[in-house]
N, C-alpha and C positions, 0 to 999 in steps of 0.2 A: 411341298418342297422342303428339303432340309435347310435349316438355317446355317449360313456360312459364318464362321467365326475367324476373326483375324488373330493370328498369333502375335503376342507382344514382342516388341523388339528387345534384343539383348542389351542390357546396360553395360557400362564400362567394366564393372567388376566381373560380370558374367562372361563378357567377351574375353577379358584378360585370363580368367580361369580356363576357358575353353582353349585359348591359344597356348597356355602353359601345359595343359594336358596333351595337346597335339605335339608340342615341342619335345616333351619328356617321354614320349612313347618310344618303345624299342624299334618300331618301324621307322620312325623319323631318324633315330640314331644310326640305323643301318643305311638309310638313304644318304645322310650327311657323310658317313664314312666312305660310301661309294663316290659321292661328289668330290670329296677331298682327294681321292685317288685319281679321279679324272682331271681335277684341277691341277694336279702336279705334273701331268703329261707335258704341257707347254714348257715347263721348266727344264725338261730333258731334251726337247726338240729345238727350242729357240735359245740363242746365246743369251746368257744372263749378265747384266752390267756389273754386279759386284764381283763376279768370277772372271769374266773375260771382256773387259770394256773394248778391247781392240776388235774382237769379233762383232760386237754391236756396231762399232763404227764402220766396219766393212759392210755390214748388212745395210746400214744407212746409205752407203755409197752405191751399192748394187740395186737396192729396192727402196728408194727414198719415200715414195708415197705409202707403200705398205708398212715401212718402218714407223712412220708417223702414227698410223693407226695402231700398230703394236704398242707404241709408247703410250698412247692415250689409254689403252686397255691394261697398262702395266705389265705387259707380257715380257719385257726385258728385265723385270725384277718380280717374278711371279710370287715368291714366298714372302715378300714384303708388301704385296698388293692389298688394297682394301677388300676386294672380293675373296681372296684366299684367306685373309685374316678373319673375315666374317664367317666363312664356312668352318674354320678352325674353332672360333669362339663358340659358335652355335653347337658344334659337335661336343665341345667341352661341357657346355651347360646342359645339353640333352643327356649326356651320359651321367652327369651328377644327379640331375633331376629324375632320371629313370632308375639308376642303380641304388642310390642311397635309401629312398623309401622302401624299395624291395629288400634291402639288407636289413633294415629295421624290422620289417614284417617277418622276414625269415628268422631273425634272432628271437623274436617273440614266439614264433611257431616252434622253434627248437626247445624253448623252455616250457611250452604248454604240454599238457598230457595228450596222448593219442586219442583219437575219436572213440566214442563208446561203441560197444559191440552191437552191430545191427541186429534187428529182431529176426530177420530172415537170412540166415547164412547160406541157404541153399542156392541163392542167386549169385553167389560169388565164385571166383575161380578156385579150382582145386579143393572143392568141398568134399569132406569125408566124415562119416559117422561110424562110431564103433561102440562096443559095449562099455558100460560104465566101469571105470577103474578107480579103486581107492587111491587117494593121494595124487590124482591126475593133475589138479591145479598146483599142488606143491611142486611136483616134478616139472610142470610147465614153467613155473616161476624160476626154477633153477636153470632150465635150458635158456630162457630169455636172458637171464642175468649173465650166464656164461657166454652167450653170443652177443652181448652188449645191445640188447633191445631196450627201448624205453617202454614201460608197461603202465597200464591203467587197470586196476583191479576194481571190479564192481560186483559184489555178491558172488555169484557162482560163475562169473565170466572174467576173462582177461583179454584186454586189447593191447597188442604190442606193435611197435613201429621201429623201423631202422632204415638208414640210407639217406640221411639229410645231407651227407657230404656231396651228393650229386648237385643239389641246388647251391650248396656252399661253393663248390668249384665253379659253377656257372657265374655266381656273383663275384667270386674272386677274380675270374677272368676279366669281367667288365670293370671292376675296380682297378685292376692292374693297367687296363688301357688308359684310365684317367691318370694314373701315376706316370705312364709313358708320355702322355700329352704334357703333363707338368714338367717332366724332364726336358722334352723338346722345347717347350716354351722358355724354360730357364736358359737353355743353351742359346736360343735365338735372341734373348734379351741381354744376357750378361756374358756371353762367350766371345771368343775371338779365334780366328784361324788365319794363318799366314804361311807363305812359302818363300824360301830364300835359297838361291844357288850360291854356294860358297866354294871357291877354289881351295885346293890343298895348299896350306901355307898362309891363307888369308884368315881374317877375323870377322865374325858376325857379332854385331852389337844389337841388342834388342830395343831398337828404336824404329819408328815407322819408316824412315827413309832408307833403311837397309833391306827392306822386304821387296821382293818382286811382285807379289800380290798379298794384300792384307784386307781383311774384312772384320768389322766389329759388330757386336750385337746392338740392338736398338738403344739400350741403356748403358752401353760400354763406350768409353772414350779412349783416345790414343794416349792420354797421359796416365792411364792406369797400367801400362805395360811394366812388368817386373824387370828391374835393371839387372842384366847379366850379359856376359860376353863369352863367346865360344870361338876358339882358334882351332882350325882343323890342321893337325900336325901330320897325319898320315891316313891314307885310305887304301884298303886292300879288298879286292873282289876275287872270289874263286869261281871258276866256271867248269862245267863238264866238258872235257876235251872232245867228246863225241857229238854232243848236241848243242854246245855253247850255252846251255841253260845255266843261270846263276845258281851257285850252291851256297854261298855265304858272302855277306857284306860286313865289313868291320871298319869303323872309323875311330882313330885315336885322337882325342881332342884335349885341349887345355881349357878349363872352365874358370872364369872369374865371377864370383858371386859374393856380393857384400864385402868386397875387398880381399877375399880369400881365393887363392889359386889352388887348383887340384887337377890331377890327370884322370880322365875318364875314358871308358871304352863304350862306344855306341854301336848297337846292332839293330837289325830291322825290328825285332820284337823286344828290344831292351832300350827304351828311350831314356833321355835325361829328364830329371824332375826338378823343377824350381818352384816349390810351394804348390800352387794349383795349376802351374803351367808345365806342359810336357813338350819335349822336343824329340821328334821322331826322325829316323833316317829313312828317306824315301828313295828316289831315283838317283842314278849317277850317270856321269858322262865325261866328256873330255873338253878341255880348253886349250887350243893351240896358243902358245906364247909367240906373238909376232912383233916385228919391228918394221914400220913403214917409214920410208924416207922420201923426200921430194926430190926434184931434179937437182937441187943444190946439196944433196946428201944430208940435209937436216932431218932429224927425227921428228915426224909429225904424229906418230902414234906408236906406243910401245906397251905391251902387257898381254895378259891372257884374255881370250875372247871365248866365253862359253857357247857351245853349240848344242843343238837339240838332237838326241838319238832318234833314229827312224826305224830301227829293227833290232832284233836280238843280238846281232853282231856289232851293235853300236856305230853303224854308219850314221854320221851326224851331218846336219846342215845348219846354216846360219848366215850371218852377214858380218862384215867388218866395215864400219863407217869411219871415214877419215875426213871430218869437216874442216880440219885445220890445214889441209892441203889446198893449194891454189892452182887450178880449180879443185873443188871437192872430189874425193874419190870414194867409191864404194866397191867392196868385193862381195860377190855372192859365192859362198864357199860350200864345199862338201869335204868331209873328213872321214877317212877310213883308217881304223887302228891297225888292221892287218890287211894290207893291200893285195888284191888279185884282180885280174882283168878277164872279162868275158867278151865274146863277140857281140852278144845282144845287149848287154847292160853297161858295158864299159868297165870302169873301175868300181869294184865292190869290196866289202869287208867280209872275210871268211872266218874271223874269230874276234871276240870282243877285247882281247888284251892288246897292248902296244907291242906287237911283234914286228910289224913293218909299216909304221904310220906314214900317211901321205895326205897332204892338203891340196885339194884341187879348187880352182876358182875361175870366175869370170870377172873382168875389171870394167867398171862403169865410171864414167866421168860426167859431172854436171851437178844439177841442183838435187841435194838429198832431201829437201823438204823439211829440214829441221827448224827453219824459221817461220813456218806457216802457222804455228800456234796449235796445230792439230796433234794430239798424242799419237805416237808411232810405236810400233813394236821394235824391240832391239834385235829381233831375229828376222826382220824383213826389210827390204828396200823397194820403194816405188820407183821403178826405172823408167817411168813414162817420160820424164823430162831429162833423161840421161842418155849418154852415148857409150856403147860398148867399145872399148879400146884394146882389149886383149883377153887371151885365155892362157892359163898356166897351171903348174903344179910344182910343189916343193916338198922335200923331205926335211926332217930336222937337221939344221945346219946349212941348208941350201938357201940361195937368194935368187929371186926372179926379178929381172929388170924389165920395165915397160917404158913407154914413151915419156912419162912425166915423173918417174921415180922408180922405187924398188920395194919389194916385200921380202922379209927374211923370216923363216920359221925357226925360232930359237930352240924351242923344246915343246913338249906337250905335258900338261898337268891334269890330273883327274879333278872333277868337281863332284860335290854331293848336294843333294836337294834336302834341306831341312824343313820339316813341317812343325810349326809352333802352334800348339793348340791349348786353348783354355775353355773347357766345357763344364761348367758347374752342374749342369743337369744330367751329365752322363751316368752318374751313379743311380739317380732316380730312374732313368730309362732302363738301365741294366736290371735293377731290382724288379721294376715293373714287368720287363720281358720274362724274367725267370718265374715270377709269380703267375703271369698269364699262362705260361706253359703248364705249370703245376695245376692251376685251376682248370685248364682245358682237359688235361688228362684225368683229373678227378671227376669232372662232369661227364666224361665219356665212359669211364669204367665204374662209376658209382651206380648202385642199384637201390632204389627206394622201394620198400615193400612193407606190407602189413600182414599180420597173422592174428587170427582170433580163435579163442577156445571157450566153449561154454559146456558146463556140466549140468545135466537135467536128469529127471527120472527115466527118461527114454534112452539115455546114453550120453556120449561125449561127441560134441560137434566141433569140427576144426575147418577153417577156411582161410584162404589167403588172397591177397590182392597186390599185384605188381604195378607200380606207377611207371608210365612210359613204356609199358609192355617189356620190361627188362626180363631177360631169360634167367633161369635157375631157380625160380620160386618153387616149382613142383618138387625138385630134389630137396629143397630146404624144408618144405612142409612134410615130406615123407620122413626125413630125419627127425623132425620135431615129434611126429606121431610115434615113431619107434621109441623115442626117449620117454614120452609120456606113458606108453604101454609098458615101459620097463624092459624093453627088448635090448636096449643099448645103454 
């Protein structure tokens, strides 16, 4: 019987070395990259608390038990969850541990001489032998130098190699992925992103309370906002008369930065810049300017109310909440900038400009739920505890009277949506993306090959070898042989 031997257990150092080798393998990096893509899917399908807290609240109301499990798994804030961060950090470490040692080895290989000429060239691809030529090695050296081959001369033979750019491009691609990850991490740690709807004629001040939505990086605080003010003086939108498609958006603004006032023009692809902060012109819409009075003719609400566009012709919906009325009043409204009526849909908009504006609404009376302590959307009303008391519509200058008051549409003003962005990692990600494309193209179209020539009493032997079965070596060997023979 053969003696059974017990294998020794791995110590801590050996186990750590094994784990490091597994983590830094290219296979593990690809698996982690796939896992990160899969892990990002819930962030697209499930409402995210930093972006839309109202949607998360509605999800809690409709699916309370499922929402609690989602919250425990951090599915309402996927990109800040521990498990997503773990995948991201492991991928970052895996790429560094995999690519950097390979880059060092590749650099050493580029400086080293090509391998020596094999003893038996007949086993290699594209082998040819011809009669001995005087000066064959000299002409071979000239051809290799002209075509930028690295050469190794040993006695009566020359070994030449070319095409290291293929592996260089491959490594550049993976190093660029690391740079992209660095840029994304910088943005998530030190960046900020906010949106604010500003009516024409109103002012935006860069403080947290003026934003509709605002999110900061993990290491960014709200007191780091750069102080500036933007007053929207005028907004102009051009549309295609046939398709209603937007052709151009232009906003004329007055900017106050560090006590200095200046006039600026903002377009979709021409943002305002304040140091490292950029302000982009995003969507646009309309704000009906309404005056609501109670039964005693006292004004209980007056001013513009932004509404949300629903289609390309800017049919917009929203609500008007009047908590100061007694009892409280709410209007569920629909606005059409160019009114038309159809038998199936009722009032619709047929063009996005203010050619025939009309405000339609239903009137609700009761508890608006503003004192419940639960955050509410400014574009929705929960009518569960309210009673509908009327339906109506008005055009600019018209007044509609209902049982406990009236509503007047004074005018309509455009609004613009400003996106304020501070992303310190954007340049790193951009450079990484450009370098990744360059590296990928280099690795795809680069050809690494070797050519050997040896002169002996029996004649001249030539052979070649293409790495990765790259095409074109046969033609190159034939050109080399023709030059060596003095034919070209």
